VOGU-3710 file (C-alpha; in Angstrom, 3 decimals, decimal comma):
1> mrqdvghnsv> 20,894/44,876/-21,736  23,584/44,019/-24,280  27,184/44,168/-23,374  29,895/44,800/-26,049  32,790/42,391/-25,856  35,899/42,465/-28,038  36,741/39,654/-30,428  39,869/38,692/-28,512  38,024/38,362/-25,214  35,378/36,335/-26,977
11> gqlvraalpv> 38,038/34,042/-28,355  39,459/33,517/-24,879  36,131/32,823/-23,135  33,964/30,851/-25,530  34,049/27,050/-25,719  32,727/25,674/-28,971  29,729/23,444/-28,405  28,030/22,957/-31,742  26,413/19,573/-32,464  26,370/19,036/-36,216
21> vangreqqil> 24,763/16,475/-38,480  27,003/14,912/-41,095  25,847/12,221/-43,539  22,705/11,610/-41,487  24,700/10,986/-38,312  24,823/13,145/-35,248  28,313/14,288/-34,322  28,891/15,981/-31,025  31,650/18,596/-31,057  32,399/19,557/-27,485
31> esrelddsii> 35,967/20,741/-27,738  37,395/22,835/-24,918  39,871/25,167/-26,593  40,604/28,872/-26,829  39,409/30,515/-30,064  41,349/33,307/-31,737  39,869/35,787/-34,213  40,770/33,740/-37,268  38,981/30,688/-35,972  35,912/32,776/-35,169
41> teksdeltae> 35,914/34,258/-38,659  36,236/30,814/-40,214  33,456/29,352/-38,130  31,129/32,280/-38,719  31,101/31,489/-42,458  29,601/28,082/-41,609  26,923/29,425/-39,284  24,048/29,518/-41,781  24,512/25,884/-42,818  24,975/24,624/-39,258
51> yaaverilpn> 22,055/26,592/-37,834  19,522/24,190/-39,366  21,501/21,159/-38,178  21,692/22,538/-34,633  17,990/23,315/-34,566  16,977/19,828/-35,729  18,682/17,996/-32,895  17,608/20,270/-30,059  15,571/18,048/-27,697  12,224/19,913/-27,732
61> iharrvfrhe> 10,301/22,824/-29,204  10,994/25,032/-26,206  14,746/24,786/-26,801  14,278/25,535/-30,508  12,183/28,608/-29,761  14,812/29,976/-27,417  17,496/29,379/-30,050  15,478/31,184/-32,755  14,755/34,086/-30,414  18,422/34,532/-29,644
71> mkitehwsra> 19,203/34,464/-33,362  16,742/37,267/-34,101  17,823/39,696/-31,364  21,468/39,468/-32,385  21,211/39,960/-36,167  23,081/43,313/-36,160  26,022/41,985/-34,149  29,224/40,912/-35,780  29,262/37,370/-37,144  32,133/36,538/-34,828
81> wdlalratvl> 30,120/37,589/-31,783  27,115/35,795/-33,356  28,994/32,510/-33,392  30,175/32,955/-29,821  26,636/33,736/-28,630  25,194/30,695/-30,438  27,745/28,418/-28,840  27,078/29,870/-25,386  23,273/29,695/-25,725  23,415/26,123/-27,035
91> lcllthvngn> 25,724/25,059/-24,224  23,299/26,533/-21,671  20,355/24,776/-23,333  22,101/21,429/-23,337  23,095/21,862/-19,691  19,502/22,678/-18,732  18,008/19,765/-20,657  20,477/17,249/-19,282  19,813/18,394/-15,692  16,842/17,360/-13,572
101> pidnglvdse> 13,627/18,855/-15,033  11,564/21,157/-12,852  7,941/20,050/-12,532  6,003/23,307/-12,417  2,611/21,643/-12,835  2,071/22,972/-16,368  1,118/20,545/-19,134  2,611/21,387/-22,521  1,491/19,537/-25,657  5,084/19,141/-26,817
111> liqecvshka> 6,033/17,664/-23,454  3,185/15,163/-23,794  4,217/14,301/-27,328  7,755/13,669/-26,163  6,452/11,443/-23,364  4,226/9,248/-25,539  6,528/9,084/-28,560  8,719/6,417/-26,951  6,052/4,564/-24,943  3,360/2,115/-26,050
121> vdvivildgs> -0,005/1,393/-24,427  -3,185/-0,533/-25,215  -6,123/1,853/-24,579  -9,795/0,847/-24,464  -12,142/3,845/-24,654  -15,567/3,066/-23,126  -18,251/5,565/-24,191  -21,670/6,122/-22,613  -24,341/5,646/-25,292  -27,354/5,681/-22,951
131> gsigdetfkr> -30,589/7,579/-23,608  -29,574/10,569/-21,481  -26,706/11,381/-23,850  -28,339/12,232/-27,165  -26,890/12,041/-30,651  -25,180/15,461/-30,710  -23,637/14,999/-27,270  -22,426/11,532/-28,229  -20,502/13,097/-31,139  -18,600/15,210/-28,587
141> qldfamhlag> -17,444/11,958/-26,957  -16,219/10,771/-30,348  -14,369/14,071/-30,826  -12,700/13,572/-27,443  -11,677/10,042/-28,445  -10,020/11,517/-31,555  -8,241/14,141/-29,422  -6,958/11,329/-27,213  -5,884/9,247/-30,217  -4,024/12,275/-31,571
151> rlnisdegsh> -2,001/12,487/-28,350  -0,955/8,823/-28,467  1,692/7,302/-30,685  -0,718/5,203/-32,781  1,296/2,762/-34,900  2,027/-0,935/-35,289  4,842/-0,827/-32,727  3,386/2,071/-30,719  0,019/2,488/-29,030  -3,186/0,666/-29,996
161> mamiqfaetp> -6,782/1,746/-29,331  -10,114/-0,086/-29,048  -13,592/1,358/-28,470  -16,625/0,011/-26,619  -20,015/1,747/-26,510  -22,473/0,819/-23,784  -26,108/1,434/-23,015  -28,312/-1,416/-21,840  -25,857/-3,815/-23,486  -22,241/-3,105/-24,511
171> klefalglyn> -20,950/-3,233/-28,076  -17,367/-3,635/-29,307  -17,035/-0,953/-32,006  -13,492/-1,993/-32,967  -10,803/-4,105/-31,303  -7,204/-3,494/-30,292  -4,717/-3,672/-33,149  -7,357/-3,358/-35,857  -6,550/0,236/-36,849  -2,905/1,117/-36,226
181> hptqlewaiq> -2,618/4,153/-38,477  -3,912/7,569/-37,273  -5,978/8,135/-40,428  -7,557/4,680/-40,250  -8,308/5,129/-36,561  -9,933/8,536/-37,135  -12,128/7,027/-39,859  -13,161/4,165/-37,533  -14,113/6,571/-34,721  -16,207/8,799/-37,001
191> rveylsgatn> -18,348/5,916/-38,249  -19,474/4,827/-34,723  -23,286/5,228/-34,389  -25,141/6,187/-31,215  -26,978/3,326/-29,436  -29,338/4,844/-26,789  -30,910/2,848/-23,941  -30,352/2,186/-20,214  -27,058/2,803/-18,383  -25,327/-0,467/-17,427
201> tgkalrftle> -21,734/0,561/-16,807  -20,967/-2,554/-14,770  -21,943/-4,790/-17,689  -19,657/-2,727/-19,944  -16,710/-3,229/-17,577  -17,312/-6,976/-17,494  -17,578/-6,988/-21,292  -14,244/-5,140/-21,462  -12,625/-7,926/-19,455  -14,135/-10,661/-21,617
211> kglqgsrpdv> -13,932/-9,111/-25,111  -12,152/-5,769/-24,980  -8,731/-7,148/-24,098  -8,613/-9,402/-27,144  -5,637/-8,340/-29,198  -3,770/-6,840/-26,228  -0,022/-7,373/-26,168  2,067/-8,940/-23,385  4,395/-6,586/-21,517  2,427/-3,589/-22,830
221> pkvavvitdg> 0,425/-1,708/-20,162  -3,357/-1,597/-20,537  -5,614/1,376/-19,751  -9,407/1,735/-19,860  -11,006/5,203/-20,067  -14,692/5,330/-19,088  -16,857/8,359/-19,975  -20,334/8,623/-18,431  -22,855/11,297/-17,507  -24,963/9,633/-14,836
231> qsqddvsepa> -25,450/6,713/-12,506  -25,108/3,091/-13,499  -28,190/0,954/-13,040  -26,054/-2,064/-12,140  -23,133/-2,719/-9,796  -19,745/-1,429/-10,951  -17,471/-2,324/-8,016  -17,074/-6,066/-8,666  -16,469/-5,963/-12,463  -14,131/-2,974/-12,011
241> qllrdanvmi> -12,158/-4,929/-9,425  -11,894/-7,907/-11,775  -10,671/-5,588/-14,526  -8,055/-4,036/-12,232  -7,002/-7,536/-11,141  -6,206/-8,147/-14,814  -3,695/-5,256/-14,549  -5,900/-2,772/-16,387  -5,588/0,765/-15,044  -9,001/2,472/-15,157
251> yaigvtnlvn> -9,653/6,185/-15,622  -13,165/7,598/-15,228  -14,484/10,887/-16,617  -17,767/12,091/-15,165  -19,713/14,687/-17,147  -22,359/17,033/-15,624  -23,247/17,361/-11,945  -25,640/14,409/-12,171  -22,851/11,852/-12,303  -22,408/9,457/-9,356
261> vhqlhqmtgn> -18,881/10,303/-8,190  -18,875/7,416/-5,716  -19,303/4,984/-8,616  -16,432/6,677/-10,439  -14,207/6,039/-7,417  -15,387/2,429/-7,308  -14,387/2,015/-10,940  -10,889/3,486/-10,679  -9,991/2,329/-7,173  -8,037/5,583/-6,838
271> pvrvftvesf> -9,559/9,104/-6,704  -6,491/10,470/-8,518  -7,736/8,820/-11,711  -11,188/10,419/-11,561  -11,871/13,478/-13,748  -15,099/15,493/-13,624  -16,326/18,237/-15,951  -19,544/20,236/-15,910  -20,541/19,758/-19,549  -19,683/17,774/-22,668
281> eqldkslads> -18,238/20,946/-24,216  -15,335/20,529/-21,761  -14,370/17,224/-23,362  -11,732/19,094/-25,312  -8,054/18,996/-26,204  -6,937/20,388/-22,834  -8,677/17,543/-20,998  -7,116/15,066/-23,412  -3,730/16,643/-22,649  -4,274/16,333/-18,879
291> ltwdmcktef> -5,475/12,745/-19,156  -2,629/11,701/-21,470  0,011/13,326/-19,271  -1,383/11,703/-16,115  -1,195/8,320/-17,834  2,145/8,808/-19,535  4,169/10,292/-16,681  3,969/6,939/-14,848  4,358/4,979/-18,107  0,683/3,912/-18,040
301> rpgtpevicg> 1,200/2,002/-14,794  0,482/2,758/-11,109  2,929/5,422/-9,969  2,888/4,287/-6,322  1,749/1,048/-4,654  -2,054/0,948/-4,607  -4,136/-0,830/-2,002  -6,878/-3,113/-3,335  -9,975/-3,270/-1,104  -12,369/-5,634/-2,852
311> pdrigvrast> -15,730/-6,899/-1,584  -14,218/-10,266/-0,681  -10,455/-9,826/-1,171  -7,551/-7,555/-0,306  -4,216/-6,867/-1,967  -1,771/-4,387/-3,456  -0,612/-3,397/-6,947  2,650/-1,670/-7,920  4,928/-1,027/-10,875  8,684/-1,470/-11,283
321> kqpfdgqvfv> 11,340/0,290/-13,341  12,703/-2,993/-14,691  10,935/-6,277/-15,589  10,153/-8,144/-12,378  11,424/-11,701/-12,008  10,941/-12,193/-8,260  7,977/-13,200/-6,101  5,098/-11,360/-4,417  3,683/-13,252/-1,437  1,812/-12,943/1,833
331> qdhfheegcr> 4,251/-12,797/4,718  4,885/-16,255/6,266  2,858/-17,958/3,481  5,401/-18,225/0,684  4,859/-21,957/0,153  1,059/-21,702/-0,247  0,172/-21,497/-3,917  -2,773/-19,108/-3,552  -0,720/-16,728/-1,408  2,093/-16,172/-3,929
341> agpenfpdar> 2,467/-14,721/-7,427  5,470/-14,801/-9,742  6,459/-13,587/-13,214  4,238/-16,201/-14,842  1,208/-14,486/-13,231  1,994/-11,005/-14,570  1,069/-10,325/-18,227  2,997/-7,063/-17,907  6,372/-7,794/-16,289  6,557/-4,263/-14,898
351> sigltvpfss> 3,061/-4,192/-13,395  2,915/-6,549/-10,416  0,680/-7,233/-7,446  -1,269/-9,769/-5,443  -4,847/-10,101/-4,166  -6,023/-12,806/-1,761  -9,489/-13,736/-0,441  -10,448/-12,845/3,115  -10,754/-16,538/3,939  -7,188/-17,597/3,056
361> cnvhryrsln> -3,521/-16,766/3,753  -4,345/-15,884/7,381  -5,865/-12,526/6,430  -6,563/-10,741/9,709  -10,071/-9,371/10,387  -11,402/-7,567/13,437  -14,474/-5,525/14,291  -14,595/-1,898/15,315  -17,403/-0,040/17,087  -16,103/3,494/16,559
371> pkgifvevsi> -16,212/3,826/13,624  -18,526/0,880/13,187  -17,234/-1,646/10,706  -14,540/-4,258/10,059  -10,798/-3,848/9,552  -9,068/-6,302/7,209  -5,284/-6,365/6,999  -2,445/-8,427/5,585  1,313/-7,990/5,046  2,597/-8,553/1,491
381> vfmfhslfmt> 6,281/-8,958/0,588  7,851/-7,888/-2,717  10,890/-10,173/-3,148  12,951/-9,035/-6,134  15,224/-12,104/-6,281  13,663/-15,343/-7,462  15,073/-17,422/-4,584  16,530/-15,251/-1,827  15,415/-12,271/0,202  17,762/-9,286/-0,031
391> ktdqtvkvqc> 17,975/-5,754/1,331  16,091/-4,376/-1,697  12,924/-6,311/-0,811  9,929/-4,432/0,568  7,045/-5,366/2,839  3,737/-3,514/2,526  1,122/-3,731/5,278  -2,258/-3,469/3,554  -5,267/-2,413/5,629  -8,836/-1,905/4,437
401> fymeadkhvt> -11,803/-0,666/6,466  -15,328/-1,673/5,549  -17,801/0,660/7,218  -21,127/-0,775/8,276  -23,992/0,957/6,502  -26,886/2,395/8,468  -30,027/0,342/8,006  -33,422/2,013/8,170  -36,615/0,009/8,686  -39,966/1,505/7,709
411> vplsvsmitt> -43,212/0,182/9,243  -46,782/1,571/9,345  -47,371/3,495/12,580  -50,577/4,862/14,056  -50,019/8,006/16,102  -52,485/9,359/18,641  -53,080/13,057/19,142  -51,370/13,007/22,546  -48,047/14,842/22,473  -45,142/12,448/22,981
421> vfreqvyqmp> -41,888/13,612/24,520  -38,775/11,688/23,424  -35,647/11,539/25,544  -32,366/10,240/24,221  -29,127/9,394/26,009  -25,909/8,939/24,018  -23,099/6,885/25,550  -19,522/6,798/24,301  -18,275/3,272/23,717  -15,428/2,135/25,988
431> qctytlrkgs> -11,940/1,328/24,704  -11,135/-2,367/25,070  -7,721/-4,053/25,079  -6,307/-7,553/25,421  -2,782/-8,047/26,755  -0,544/-10,704/28,258  1,148/-9,658/31,511  4,225/-10,976/33,294  4,131/-11,898/37,001  0,719/-10,384/37,822
441> pdgpivrfat> -2,365/-8,962/36,075  -0,775/-5,506/36,372  2,723/-6,592/35,309  4,591/-5,548/32,161  3,282/-6,616/28,761  4,843/-9,855/27,537  6,495/-10,016/24,124  9,010/-12,799/24,885  8,353/-15,723/27,216  9,825/-19,080/28,098
451> lgqsvfhrwe> 8,015/-22,368/27,786  5,998/-23,041/30,957  6,335/-19,504/32,323  3,346/-18,183/34,290  1,660/-15,350/32,410  -1,651/-13,526/32,976  -4,308/-12,844/30,356  -5,881/-9,419/30,883  -9,012/-8,120/29,142  -10,114/-4,607/30,008
461> cievegedkd> -12,636/-2,039/28,768  -12,039/1,529/29,971  -14,896/4,023/30,180  -14,089/6,961/27,903  -16,271/9,383/29,881  -14,316/8,828/33,115  -13,475/6,248/35,758  -16,486/7,274/37,856  -18,849/6,040/35,144  -20,291/2,555/35,474
471> tfgmlvhscy> -22,205/2,188/32,236  -20,942/-0,931/30,500  -20,102/-4,520/31,268  -18,299/-6,991/29,033  -18,215/-10,662/28,115  -15,029/-12,211/26,746  -15,767/-15,064/24,380  -14,825/-16,837/21,123  -11,075/-16,796/21,833  -8,450/-18,665/19,890
481> vdngfgdrvd> -4,663/-18,864/19,593  -2,921/-18,496/16,243  0,670/-19,257/15,226  0,683/-16,748/12,361  0,411/-19,456/9,683  -3,340/-19,965/9,817  -3,204/-22,753/12,422  -5,665/-21,859/15,181  -7,017/-23,570/18,270  -10,149/-22,387/20,112
491> ilnpdgcgld> -9,621/-21,747/23,841  -12,900/-19,973/24,875  -16,300/-20,879/23,435  -18,994/-18,373/22,283  -20,448/-18,343/25,824  -17,107/-17,307/27,321  -16,279/-20,688/28,901  -12,871/-22,357/28,801  -12,376/-25,381/26,556  -9,066/-26,770/27,832
501> avllstpdyg> -7,705/-26,215/31,346  -4,133/-26,670/30,083  -4,511/-23,807/27,598  -6,938/-21,438/29,354  -9,775/-21,743/31,849  -12,821/-19,497/32,157  -11,665/-15,932/32,992  -12,232/-14,358/36,401  -14,240/-11,114/36,256  -13,841/-8,115/38,541
511> pslrlatkpy> -16,807/-6,424/40,264  -17,005/-3,724/37,552  -17,462/-6,397/34,854  -14,996/-4,417/32,717  -11,871/-6,302/33,811  -11,178/-10,014/33,462  -7,949/-11,906/34,105  -6,694/-15,460/34,076  -3,234/-16,966/34,659  -1,880/-19,630/32,357
521> hvfkyadrpv> 1,405/-21,372/31,631  3,054/-20,504/28,346  2,763/-23,141/25,626  3,663/-23,181/21,944  3,140/-25,120/18,743  5,639/-27,902/18,120  7,412/-26,154/15,235  6,270/-22,532/15,587  7,795/-20,165/18,172  5,226/-17,339/17,771
531> lqfqcqitlc> 1,759/-17,113/19,334  -1,016/-14,553/19,112  -4,330/-14,640/20,963  -7,570/-13,130/19,665  -10,968/-12,793/21,342  -14,317/-11,130/20,906  -15,742/-8,799/23,542  -19,488/-8,205/23,699  -20,523/-5,046/25,559  -23,750/-4,617/27,503
541> lkydggcdgi> -25,449/-1,707/29,294  -25,781/-2,238/33,019  -28,900/-0,117/33,364  -32,104/-2,020/34,153  -30,197/-5,300/34,407  -28,958/-5,122/30,844  -25,922/-7,309/31,657  -27,808/-9,943/33,636  -27,513/-13,306/31,979  -24,758/-12,087/29,672
551> tppknckelp> -21,754/-11,616/31,950  -20,034/-13,075/33,865  -20,453/-16,454/32,140  -22,250/-19,130/34,102  -22,953/-22,816/33,704  -19,468/-23,525/32,361  -18,397/-27,158/32,487  -15,688/-28,207/34,893  -12,695/-29,022/32,749  -10,375/-31,996/33,335
561> geaghlhlhh> -7,448/-30,748/35,384  -9,374/-27,890/37,017  -9,497/-27,923/40,794  -11,584/-25,908/43,237  -14,069/-24,667/40,663  -17,757/-25,491/40,849  -19,786/-25,100/37,691  -23,538/-25,660/37,670  -25,332/-27,318/34,791  -28,865/-26,295/33,878
571> nhqkkrlarr> -29,786/-26,696/30,252  -32,626/-24,157/30,373  -30,295/-21,532/31,829  -27,783/-22,252/29,129  -30,407/-21,618/26,470  -31,395/-18,387/28,216  -27,774/-17,284/28,209  -27,525/-17,996/24,473  -30,646/-15,929/23,858  -29,411/-12,977/25,913
581> hsdgvgtidv> -25,999/-13,071/24,232  -27,493/-11,145/21,312  -28,821/-8,430/23,631  -25,418/-6,758/23,891  -24,867/-3,317/22,387  -21,949/-4,382/20,195  -19,161/-6,893/19,637  -15,545/-6,052/18,850  -12,399/-8,057/18,159  -9,313/-7,682/20,342
591> ftesvtvleq> -5,957/-9,391/20,072  -2,641/-9,494/21,874  0,759/-8,611/20,529  2,680/-11,512/19,048  4,612/-13,475/21,677  7,850/-15,292/20,865  8,225/-18,413/22,992  11,786/-19,461/23,913  12,781/-22,940/24,960  14,890/-21,672/27,901
601> dppvcreked> 16,146/-18,488/29,487  18,824/-16,651/27,536  22,139/-17,553/29,264  23,941/-14,269/28,538  23,563/-12,614/31,943  24,024/-15,930/33,761  27,301/-16,524/31,963  28,631/-13,153/33,098  27,637/-13,932/36,681  29,305/-17,373/36,530
611> vstttavvlv> 32,478/-15,893/35,046  32,688/-13,289/37,793  32,117/-15,879/40,553  34,681/-18,276/39,101  37,253/-15,522/38,783  36,761/-14,523/42,422  37,181/-18,119/43,634  40,363/-18,538/41,604  41,805/-15,317/43,014  41,032/-16,305/46,609
621> fslgniifst> 42,492/-19,761/46,081  45,660/-18,334/44,496  46,090/-15,798/47,314  45,707/-18,577/49,913  48,413/-20,637/48,203  50,766/-17,670/48,181  50,231/-16,989/51,907  50,613/-20,657/52,783  53,831/-20,920/50,765  55,255/-17,783/52,383
631> vttavwikmf> 54,524/-18,961/55,938  55,923/-22,434/55,245  59,122/-20,953/53,796  59,561/-18,661/56,825  59,123/-21,557/59,265  61,689/-23,687/57,411  64,227/-20,836/57,381  63,787/-20,249/61,123  64,204/-23,955/61,922  67,285/-24,147/59,695
641> rrnrkmslsh> 68,963/-21,234/61,483  68,168/-22,689/64,910  69,624/-26,098/64,082  72,759/-24,494/62,673  73,240/-22,397/65,828  72,931/-25,469/68,047  75,460/-27,404/65,997  78,028/-24,570/66,266  77,652/-24,387/70,062  78,592/-28,066/70,380
//
């Protein structure tokens, strides 16, 4: 509903806010002043000329549309009111644009164009040219590549595009930087011919790493977009990991319901960058818009830190707002070359990360029975200063879980006609822990200890189904102590026997065979105050003597320094024990919390006690002196008066 307002009130309320363009330069007129009728009349004469200038500098199409709409619905108003309304509308538009944008989840082509117009990226489009595609369907992939190219800012200083087609072998159709004009690029895409053949996506990813990145620019992010309709006949996880290690962000588009989505996830390393459509007809402009916006909104780099779980390595990748000139390193391993990466290791100074092999930098690994597999973890530090750690630094704890695959064995089997009844019993695996206790096996858990202090090792497996169950036994073996820097010393051998009486003797097992303890005196490395112990626990089923010969350990050698322990030696029994060791139902890794070893007791409380005792002694001594002085003075006064009285009587 319109509301009529007089010219005078308009002149008192409106603040002129008309950006104008003069001599090719943008001038911002934001003058806060009251307008009288004469000024309004004068300005209204200039409205037609300034309308075009105002429209040109509005920040996006949406703002221009609103401005045009407001112009049309107010044509019959007075020109003075027209000018006031334009100024008010423009001021509101500028205020809205300068504020924080509201992300409503909608993707607008103009918003995408605005995003990519000021950002550059090197894009490699990898098209499936296998026999299942067909010539007509392959042309739809080419059309999608042109849609994608139309969304990017293709130019010498802007974005560059390359294309690789793969079937049984990959082919580089054109390289990065070869066609940097939209018309040239469209011509190059249209002349690509369909290959046909097998589907070797893994080989195409490896080819992208070796040949596709030629012509890429430093400090410009790199993106690979893979389009496929089926399952690769070779492995994709390893070459995809190598490509991601080269700071290439991979997107995967799966077409039809026959595509192997698991392989798409292996390629991208992040399910967020996986797109699936039901047919090649859906490779259209809207999908190109969605893909371009997803890439551009994080500036073609990872939006959040991403965990890297490779087949033989682990790490993390992240992006920064400013070029990174610090260090990324594994915690406590800064001075090891393979455990640290700096600016010289990052082709793109805003895309940083680090991956390390399982076998180096003290990467921690431990087994799990439920779920069955192996956990691998490491802590990585992002240090933003080149020399010093500051409050802006961040530490990321990276953890990967590698689930053990079920293995099925097929053998020929002759079955008689007699009906066979199968019975199956399922047991829940116990929960096992390893702790260090103070004072006794049931004492508090130790996190700080003094050198030489008596501490108890405690290994325990608790039955999940209840304390009344007596299903499992355990063997503690393969223990070592670690200082957190990769220096480790074995303390229990694979049979569960102690190796050094000073460090740890063979544990003592309880009657349930699910609890073992052993006292020891705290030790430490010469120049490292932190210790952590790790062991393996093999579980066995007690039924039908399933734990006999496995636990408790027997035939352990008597160690130098041990007293009162008798260990028998029979080589044939030792071999039998080694054979039965594999009869357990599972082996898991357990480890203690890190223990900080102090040279001596902290003197804080002792100092307070000593101060209090000293103060009390001083007070008592001072009070005694006062009493003694008072008594002595009284005696002298009494004697003086007596002598004086005697002298007067004479």
